[in-house]
Gaussian input, Z-matrix of N, CA and C with variables (Angstrom, degrees):
# hf/3-21g

backbone

0 1
 N
 C     1     B1
 C     2     B2     1     A1
 N     3     B3     2     A2     1     D1
 C     4     B4     3     A3     2     D2
 C     5     B5     4     A4     3     D3
 N     6     B6     5     A5     4     D4
 C     7     B7     6     A6     5     D5
 C     8     B8     7     A7     6     D6
 N     9     B9     8     A8     7     D7
 C    10    B10     9     A9     8     D8
 C    11    B11    10    A10     9     D9
 N    12    B12    11    A11    10    D10
 C    13    B13    12    A12    11    D11
 C    14    B14    13    A13    12    D12
 N    15    B15    14    A14    13    D13
 C    16    B16    15    A15    14    D14
 C    17    B17    16    A16    15    D15
 N    18    B18    17    A17    16    D16
 C    19    B19    18    A18    17    D17
 C    20    B20    19    A19    18    D18
 N    21    B21    20    A20    19    D19
 C    22    B22    21    A21    20    D20
 C    23    B23    22    A22    21    D21
 N    24    B24    23    A23    22    D22
 C    25    B25    24    A24    23    D23
 C    26    B26    25    A25    24    D24
 N    27    B27    26    A26    25    D25
 C    28    B28    27    A27    26    D26
 C    29    B29    28    A28    27    D27
 N    30    B30    29    A29    28    D28
 C    31    B31    30    A30    29    D29
 C    32    B32    31    A31    30    D30
 N    33    B33    32    A32    31    D31
 C    34    B34    33    A33    32    D32
 C    35    B35    34    A34    33    D33
 N    36    B36    35    A35    34    D34
 C    37    B37    36    A36    35    D35
 C    38    B38    37    A37    36    D36
 N    39    B39    38    A38    37    D37
 C    40    B40    39    A39    38    D38
 C    41    B41    40    A40    39    D39
 N    42    B42    41    A41    40    D40
 C    43    B43    42    A42    41    D41
 C    44    B44    43    A43    42    D42
 N    45    B45    44    A44    43    D43
 C    46    B46    45    A45    44    D44
 C    47    B47    46    A46    45    D45
 N    48    B48    47    A47    46    D46
 C    49    B49    48    A48    47    D47
 C    50    B50    49    A49    48    D48
 N    51    B51    50    A50    49    D49
 C    52    B52    51    A51    50    D50
 C    53    B53    52    A52    51    D51
 N    54    B54    53    A53    52    D52
 C    55    B55    54    A54    53    D53
 C    56    B56    55    A55    54    D54
 N    57    B57    56    A56    55    D55
 C    58    B58    57    A57    56    D56
 C    59    B59    58    A58    57    D57
 N    60    B60    59    A59    58    D58
 C    61    B61    60    A60    59    D59
 C    62    B62    61    A61    60    D60
 N    63    B63    62    A62    61    D61
 C    64    B64    63    A63    62    D62
 C    65    B65    64    A64    63    D63
 N    66    B66    65    A65    64    D64
 C    67    B67    66    A66    65    D65
 C    68    B68    67    A67    66    D66
 N    69    B69    68    A68    67    D67
 C    70    B70    69    A69    68    D68
 C    71    B71    70    A70    69    D69
 N    72    B72    71    A71    70    D70
 C    73    B73    72    A72    71    D71
 C    74    B74    73    A73    72    D72
 N    75    B75    74    A74    73    D73
 C    76    B76    75    A75    74    D74
 C    77    B77    76    A76    75    D75
 N    78    B78    77    A77    76    D76
 C    79    B79    78    A78    77    D77
 C    80    B80    79    A79    78    D78
 N    81    B81    80    A80    79    D79
 C    82    B82    81    A81    80    D80
 C    83    B83    82    A82    81    D81
 N    84    B84    83    A83    82    D82
 C    85    B85    84    A84    83    D83
 C    86    B86    85    A85    84    D84
 N    87    B87    86    A86    85    D85
 C    88    B88    87    A87    86    D86
 C    89    B89    88    A88    87    D87
 N    90    B90    89    A89    88    D88
 C    91    B91    90    A90    89    D89
 C    92    B92    91    A91    90    D90
 N    93    B93    92    A92    91    D91
 C    94    B94    93    A93    92    D92
 C    95    B95    94    A94    93    D93
 N    96    B96    95    A95    94    D94
 C    97    B97    96    A96    95    D95
 C    98    B98    97    A97    96    D96
 N    99    B99    98    A98    97    D97
 C   100   B100    99    A99    98    D98
 C   101   B101   100   A100    99    D99
 N   102   B102   101   A101   100   D100
 C   103   B103   102   A102   101   D101
 C   104   B104   103   A103   102   D102
 N   105   B105   104   A104   103   D103
 C   106   B106   105   A105   104   D104
 C   107   B107   106   A106   105   D105
 N   108   B108   107   A107   106   D106
 C   109   B109   108   A108   107   D107
 C   110   B110   109   A109   108   D108
 N   111   B111   110   A110   109   D109
 C   112   B112   111   A111   110   D110
 C   113   B113   112   A112   111   D111
 N   114   B114   113   A113   112   D112
 C   115   B115   114   A114   113   D113
 C   116   B116   115   A115   114   D114
 N   117   B117   116   A116   115   D115
 C   118   B118   117   A117   116   D116
 C   119   B119   118   A118   117   D117
 N   120   B120   119   A119   118   D118
 C   121   B121   120   A120   119   D119
 C   122   B122   121   A121   120   D120
 N   123   B123   122   A122   121   D121
 C   124   B124   123   A123   122   D122
 C   125   B125   124   A124   123   D123
 N   126   B126   125   A125   124   D124
 C   127   B127   126   A126   125   D125
 C   128   B128   127   A127   126   D126
 N   129   B129   128   A128   127   D127
 C   130   B130   129   A129   128   D128
 C   131   B131   130   A130   129   D129
 N   132   B132   131   A131   130   D130
 C   133   B133   132   A132   131   D131
 C   134   B134   133   A133   132   D132
 N   135   B135   134   A134   133   D133
 C   136   B136   135   A135   134   D134
 C   137   B137   136   A136   135   D135
 N   138   B138   137   A137   136   D136
 C   139   B139   138   A138   137   D137
 C   140   B140   139   A139   138   D138
 N   141   B141   140   A140   139   D139
 C   142   B142   141   A141   140   D140
 C   143   B143   142   A142   141   D141
 N   144   B144   143   A143   142   D142
 C   145   B145   144   A144   143   D143
 C   146   B146   145   A145   144   D144
 N   147   B147   146   A146   145   D145
 C   148   B148   147   A147   146   D146
 C   149   B149   148   A148   147   D147
 N   150   B150   149   A149   148   D148
 C   151   B151   150   A150   149   D149
 C   152   B152   151   A151   150   D150
 N   153   B153   152   A152   151   D151
 C   154   B154   153   A153   152   D152
 C   155   B155   154   A154   153   D153
 N   156   B156   155   A155   154   D154
 C   157   B157   156   A156   155   D155
 C   158   B158   157   A157   156   D156
 N   159   B159   158   A158   157   D157
 C   160   B160   159   A159   158   D158
 C   161   B161   160   A160   159   D159
 N   162   B162   161   A161   160   D160
 C   163   B163   162   A162   161   D161
 C   164   B164   163   A163   162   D162
 N   165   B165   164   A164   163   D163
 C   166   B166   165   A165   164   D164
 C   167   B167   166   A166   165   D165
 N   168   B168   167   A167   166   D166
 C   169   B169   168   A168   167   D167
 C   170   B170   169   A169   168   D168
 N   171   B171   170   A170   169   D169
 C   172   B172   171   A171   170   D170
 C   173   B173   172   A172   171   D171
 N   174   B174   173   A173   172   D172
 C   175   B175   174   A174   173   D173
 C   176   B176   175   A175   174   D174
 N   177   B177   176   A176   175   D175
 C   178   B178   177   A177   176   D176
 C   179   B179   178   A178   177   D177
 N   180   B180   179   A179   178   D178
 C   181   B181   180   A180   179   D179
 C   182   B182   181   A181   180   D180
 N   183   B183   182   A182   181   D181
 C   184   B184   183   A183   182   D182
 C   185   B185   184   A184   183   D183
 N   186   B186   185   A185   184   D184
 C   187   B187   186   A186   185   D185
 C   188   B188   187   A187   186   D186
 N   189   B189   188   A188   187   D187
 C   190   B190   189   A189   188   D188
 C   191   B191   190   A190   189   D189
 N   192   B192   191   A191   190   D190
 C   193   B193   192   A192   191   D191
 C   194   B194   193   A193   192   D192
 N   195   B195   194   A194   193   D193
 C   196   B196   195   A195   194   D194
 C   197   B197   196   A196   195   D195
 N   198   B198   197   A197   196   D196
 C   199   B199   198   A198   197   D197
 C   200   B200   199   A199   198   D198
 N   201   B201   200   A200   199   D199
 C   202   B202   201   A201   200   D200
 C   203   B203   202   A202   201   D201
 N   204   B204   203   A203   202   D202
 C   205   B205   204   A204   203   D203
 C   206   B206   205   A205   204   D204
 N   207   B207   206   A206   205   D205
 C   208   B208   207   A207   206   D206
 C   209   B209   208   A208   207   D207
 N   210   B210   209   A209   208   D208
 C   211   B211   210   A210   209   D209
 C   212   B212   211   A211   210   D210
 N   213   B213   212   A212   211   D211
 C   214   B214   213   A213   212   D212
 C   215   B215   214   A214   213   D213
 N   216   B216   215   A215   214   D214
 C   217   B217   216   A216   215   D215
 C   218   B218   217   A217   216   D216
 N   219   B219   218   A218   217   D217
 C   220   B220   219   A219   218   D218
 C   221   B221   220   A220   219   D219

   B1=1.4361
   B2=1.5276
   B3=1.2737
   B4=1.4565
   B5=1.5161
   B6=1.3291
   B7=1.4594
   B8=1.5188
   B9=1.3184
   B10=1.4511
   B11=1.5242
   B12=1.3044
   B13=1.4579
   B14=1.5246
   B15=1.3149
   B16=1.4638
   B17=1.5201
   B18=1.3415
   B19=1.4536
   B20=1.5296
   B21=1.2919
   B22=1.4661
   B23=1.5179
   B24=1.3103
   B25=1.4626
   B26=1.5223
   B27=1.3251
   B28=1.4628
   B29=1.5171
   B30=1.3240
   B31=1.4568
   B32=1.5179
   B33=1.3397
   B34=1.4617
   B35=1.5261
   B36=1.3401
   B37=1.4581
   B38=1.5196
   B39=1.3389
   B40=1.4553
   B41=1.5191
   B42=1.3334
   B43=1.4616
   B44=1.5194
   B45=1.3399
   B46=1.4510
   B47=1.5110
   B48=1.3276
   B49=1.4539
   B50=1.5190
   B51=1.2811
   B52=1.4496
   B53=1.5108
   B54=1.3059
   B55=1.4555
   B56=1.5178
   B57=1.3078
   B58=1.4602
   B59=1.5241
   B60=1.3246
   B61=1.4582
   B62=1.5164
   B63=1.3153
   B64=1.4598
   B65=1.5248
   B66=1.3126
   B67=1.4687
   B68=1.5286
   B69=1.3146
   B70=1.4590
   B71=1.5221
   B72=1.3250
   B73=1.4671
   B74=1.5254
   B75=1.3276
   B76=1.4588
   B77=1.5232
   B78=1.3248
   B79=1.4602
   B80=1.5135
   B81=1.3252
   B82=1.4646
   B83=1.5292
   B84=1.3308
   B85=1.4707
   B86=1.5340
   B87=1.3271
   B88=1.4620
   B89=1.5263
   B90=1.3172
   B91=1.4703
   B92=1.5261
   B93=1.2989
   B94=1.4639
   B95=1.5262
   B96=1.3148
   B97=1.4630
   B98=1.5301
   B99=1.3203
   B100=1.4589
   B101=1.5275
   B102=1.3466
   B103=1.4582
   B104=1.5224
   B105=1.3485
   B106=1.4531
   B107=1.5240
   B108=1.3381
   B109=1.4596
   B110=1.5219
   B111=1.3265
   B112=1.4583
   B113=1.5296
   B114=1.3238
   B115=1.4640
   B116=1.5212
   B117=1.3381
   B118=1.4542
   B119=1.5247
   B120=1.3185
   B121=1.4577
   B122=1.5300
   B123=1.3280
   B124=1.4653
   B125=1.5264
   B126=1.3197
   B127=1.4546
   B128=1.5249
   B129=1.3289
   B130=1.4622
   B131=1.5154
   B132=1.3219
   B133=1.4545
   B134=1.5148
   B135=1.3307
   B136=1.4663
   B137=1.5173
   B138=1.3023
   B139=1.4614
   B140=1.5320
   B141=1.3119
   B142=1.4642
   B143=1.5199
   B144=1.3036
   B145=1.4485
   B146=1.5124
   B147=1.3183
   B148=1.4554
   B149=1.5232
   B150=1.3136
   B151=1.4665
   B152=1.5281
   B153=1.3095
   B154=1.4656
   B155=1.5177
   B156=1.3251
   B157=1.4639
   B158=1.5222
   B159=1.3192
   B160=1.4606
   B161=1.5249
   B162=1.3394
   B163=1.4586
   B164=1.5218
   B165=1.3158
   B166=1.4602
   B167=1.5293
   B168=1.3257
   B169=1.4607
   B170=1.5262
   B171=1.3083
   B172=1.4611
   B173=1.5297
   B174=1.3272
   B175=1.4647
   B176=1.5195
   B177=1.3213
   B178=1.4619
   B179=1.5226
   B180=1.3239
   B181=1.4609
   B182=1.5214
   B183=1.3216
   B184=1.4583
   B185=1.5182
   B186=1.3282
   B187=1.4609
   B188=1.5214
   B189=1.3318
   B190=1.4524
   B191=1.5203
   B192=1.3133
   B193=1.4619
   B194=1.5305
   B195=1.3123
   B196=1.4649
   B197=1.5218
   B198=1.3202
   B199=1.4623
   B200=1.5211
   B201=1.3125
   B202=1.4680
   B203=1.5248
   B204=1.3081
   B205=1.4690
   B206=1.5230
   B207=1.3470
   B208=1.4613
   B209=1.5223
   B210=1.3387
   B211=1.4669
   B212=1.5206
   B213=1.3226
   B214=1.4556
   B215=1.5212
   B216=1.3387
   B217=1.4617
   B218=1.5181
   B219=1.3361
   B220=1.4782
   B221=1.5008
   A1=109.92
   A2=116.12
   A3=121.61
   A4=112.71
   A5=117.91
   A6=120.67
   A7=111.59
   A8=118.15
   A9=120.18
   A10=112.26
   A11=117.75
   A12=120.33
   A13=108.96
   A14=116.99
   A15=121.94
   A16=110.73
   A17=118.41
   A18=123.24
   A19=114.42
   A20=119.64
   A21=122.07
   A22=114.39
   A23=118.23
   A24=120.59
   A25=113.62
   A26=117.74
   A27=120.95
   A28=110.78
   A29=115.93
   A30=120.79
   A31=111.55
   A32=117.52
   A33=122.44
   A34=107.88
   A35=116.92
   A36=121.53
   A37=109.14
   A38=116.50
   A39=123.13
   A40=108.63
   A41=116.75
   A42=122.71
   A43=108.60
   A44=116.47
   A45=118.04
   A46=112.98
   A47=113.99
   A48=124.37
   A49=114.56
   A50=115.26
   A51=118.41
   A52=112.08
   A53=114.30
   A54=122.21
   A55=108.06
   A56=116.39
   A57=121.41
   A58=106.55
   A59=116.32
   A60=122.19
   A61=113.94
   A62=114.66
   A63=121.93
   A64=112.55
   A65=117.30
   A66=120.95
   A67=111.30
   A68=117.49
   A69=120.74
   A70=110.73
   A71=116.66
   A72=120.74
   A73=112.14
   A74=117.54
   A75=120.48
   A76=111.78
   A77=116.79
   A78=121.07
   A79=114.71
   A80=118.74
   A81=121.32
   A82=114.75
   A83=120.17
   A84=118.70
   A85=113.67
   A86=118.42
   A87=121.09
   A88=112.43
   A89=117.08
   A90=121.98
   A91=107.95
   A92=116.73
   A93=121.76
   A94=114.45
   A95=118.68
   A96=121.30
   A97=113.07
   A98=118.49
   A99=122.51
   A100=111.08
   A101=116.23
   A102=121.69
   A103=112.17
   A104=117.06
   A105=121.49
   A106=110.17
   A107=116.06
   A108=121.93
   A109=108.34
   A110=115.95
   A111=122.91
   A112=108.05
   A113=116.88
   A114=121.56
   A115=107.63
   A116=116.39
   A117=121.69
   A118=110.80
   A119=116.88
   A120=124.09
   A121=112.41
   A122=116.24
   A123=120.86
   A124=110.92
   A125=114.92
   A126=122.30
   A127=106.69
   A128=116.15
   A129=120.75
   A130=110.92
   A131=116.51
   A132=122.40
   A133=113.83
   A134=113.51
   A135=122.26
   A136=109.68
   A137=116.14
   A138=124.62
   A139=113.79
   A140=117.86
   A141=121.59
   A142=106.01
   A143=117.51
   A144=119.23
   A145=114.46
   A146=119.08
   A147=120.53
   A148=110.61
   A149=115.92
   A150=122.99
   A151=107.16
   A152=117.96
   A153=122.08
   A154=109.39
   A155=115.39
   A156=121.96
   A157=105.90
   A158=116.02
   A159=121.68
   A160=107.47
   A161=116.27
   A162=120.12
   A163=108.77
   A164=117.56
   A165=122.57
   A166=113.86
   A167=118.02
   A168=121.21
   A169=114.91
   A170=118.10
   A171=121.18
   A172=109.28
   A173=115.99
   A174=121.52
   A175=113.26
   A176=117.00
   A177=120.16
   A178=109.39
   A179=115.75
   A180=122.55
   A181=107.22
   A182=116.45
   A183=120.53
   A184=109.76
   A185=115.73
   A186=122.64
   A187=107.47
   A188=116.76
   A189=121.92
   A190=109.09
   A191=116.62
   A192=123.01
   A193=113.09
   A194=117.61
   A195=122.17
   A196=110.32
   A197=115.64
   A198=121.84
   A199=109.41
   A200=114.39
   A201=121.37
   A202=106.90
   A203=117.24
   A204=120.10
   A205=111.99
   A206=115.94
   A207=119.35
   A208=109.61
   A209=115.83
   A210=121.70
   A211=107.88
   A212=114.96
   A213=121.16
   A214=106.51
   A215=116.94
   A216=122.37
   A217=108.91
   A218=115.30
   A219=120.71
   A220=108.88
   D1=86.77
   D2=-177.60
   D3=-65.01
   D4=-29.41
   D5=-178.66
   D6=-61.40
   D7=-37.78
   D8=-177.36
   D9=-74.03
   D10=-21.10
   D11=172.95
   D12=-66.64
   D13=-39.97
   D14=178.77
   D15=-72.86
   D16=-37.22
   D17=-174.68
   D18=-80.44
   D19=-4.41
   D20=-172.97
   D21=-53.52
   D22=-36.19
   D23=-175.21
   D24=-97.96
   D25=4.42
   D26=178.32
   D27=-70.66
   D28=139.83
   D29=175.64
   D30=-104.07
   D31=-30.17
   D32=179.95
   D33=-132.25
   D34=132.14
   D35=179.85
   D36=-132.26
   D37=130.02
   D38=177.95
   D39=-120.87
   D40=125.78
   D41=179.57
   D42=-125.72
   D43=149.86
   D44=178.35
   D45=-159.96
   D46=157.50
   D47=175.32
   D48=51.51
   D49=87.91
   D50=176.33
   D51=161.97
   D52=-161.52
   D53=179.41
   D54=-114.68
   D55=125.86
   D56=178.92
   D57=-116.22
   D58=110.41
   D59=-174.68
   D60=-79.17
   D61=174.35
   D62=-179.90
   D63=-60.78
   D64=-32.11
   D65=-178.43
   D66=-59.65
   D67=-34.72
   D68=177.63
   D69=-61.03
   D70=-47.59
   D71=-177.48
   D72=-71.32
   D73=-29.88
   D74=175.99
   D75=-70.57
   D76=-28.19
   D77=-179.57
   D78=-88.72
   D79=-6.88
   D80=-178.61
   D81=-55.90
   D82=-39.71
   D83=179.49
   D84=-59.02
   D85=-22.01
   D86=177.27
   D87=-72.06
   D88=-18.92
   D89=177.53
   D90=-90.40
   D91=74.92
   D92=-168.96
   D93=-67.15
   D94=-22.18
   D95=-178.58
   D96=-89.91
   D97=-6.95
   D98=-175.26
   D99=-64.83
   D100=124.86
   D101=178.96
   D102=-112.88
   D103=-30.84
   D104=-176.11
   D105=-133.49
   D106=135.52
   D107=178.96
   D108=-133.04
   D109=123.25
   D110=178.59
   D111=-119.58
   D112=127.15
   D113=177.72
   D114=-129.09
   D115=129.35
   D116=-175.56
   D117=-130.49
   D118=136.04
   D119=171.38
   D120=53.11
   D121=55.21
   D122=-176.95
   D123=-135.31
   D124=160.34
   D125=171.50
   D126=-101.30
   D127=126.15
   D128=-175.22
   D129=-105.67
   D130=136.65
   D131=174.84
   D132=91.35
   D133=174.22
   D134=179.90
   D135=-118.98
   D136=63.36
   D137=179.03
   D138=65.67
   D139=12.41
   D140=171.23
   D141=-89.75
   D142=142.53
   D143=-172.66
   D144=-79.17
   D145=-11.43
   D146=-178.58
   D147=-130.44
   D148=133.38
   D149=175.45
   D150=-105.65
   D151=132.63
   D152=176.83
   D153=-107.18
   D154=128.14
   D155=175.94
   D156=-113.07
   D157=108.62
   D158=-178.98
   D159=-119.36
   D160=115.25
   D161=-178.54
   D162=-160.00
   D163=130.43
   D164=-176.57
   D165=-70.92
   D166=-39.49
   D167=-173.22
   D168=-100.83
   D169=-6.18
   D170=-178.08
   D171=-66.43
   D172=118.36
   D173=-177.37
   D174=-109.57
   D175=-19.89
   D176=-177.82
   D177=-138.06
   D178=120.63
   D179=178.01
   D180=-126.47
   D181=122.22
   D182=179.78
   D183=-128.56
   D184=120.86
   D185=177.78
   D186=-116.51
   D187=123.83
   D188=-178.22
   D189=-126.68
   D190=127.37
   D191=179.18
   D192=53.33
   D193=43.25
   D194=-179.83
   D195=-103.91
   D196=149.11
   D197=177.25
   D198=-100.86
   D199=110.81
   D200=179.01
   D201=-160.79
   D202=145.85
   D203=-179.37
   D204=-80.75
   D205=-48.47
   D206=-176.81
   D207=-150.60
   D208=145.50
   D209=179.14
   D210=-124.45
   D211=132.03
   D212=175.75
   D213=-112.35
   D214=124.29
   D215=-177.90
   D216=-116.54
   D217=128.83
   D218=176.52
   D219=-127.39

């Protein structure tokens, strides 16, 4: 996952309009500096009914107009 090598030092990330697969959420713990995540107008997951967001430092998560059945945050 080359994207997470680049994202490691990001503190705030905003994503929108598209499909965000499970691999993105599985790689979030590698972005250790991330504090805020905003996702807008997207489809989340790969046909699995639950998305897990596991991150130690994430303090603000905002999902707007997203298609997902259930989100588990730890």
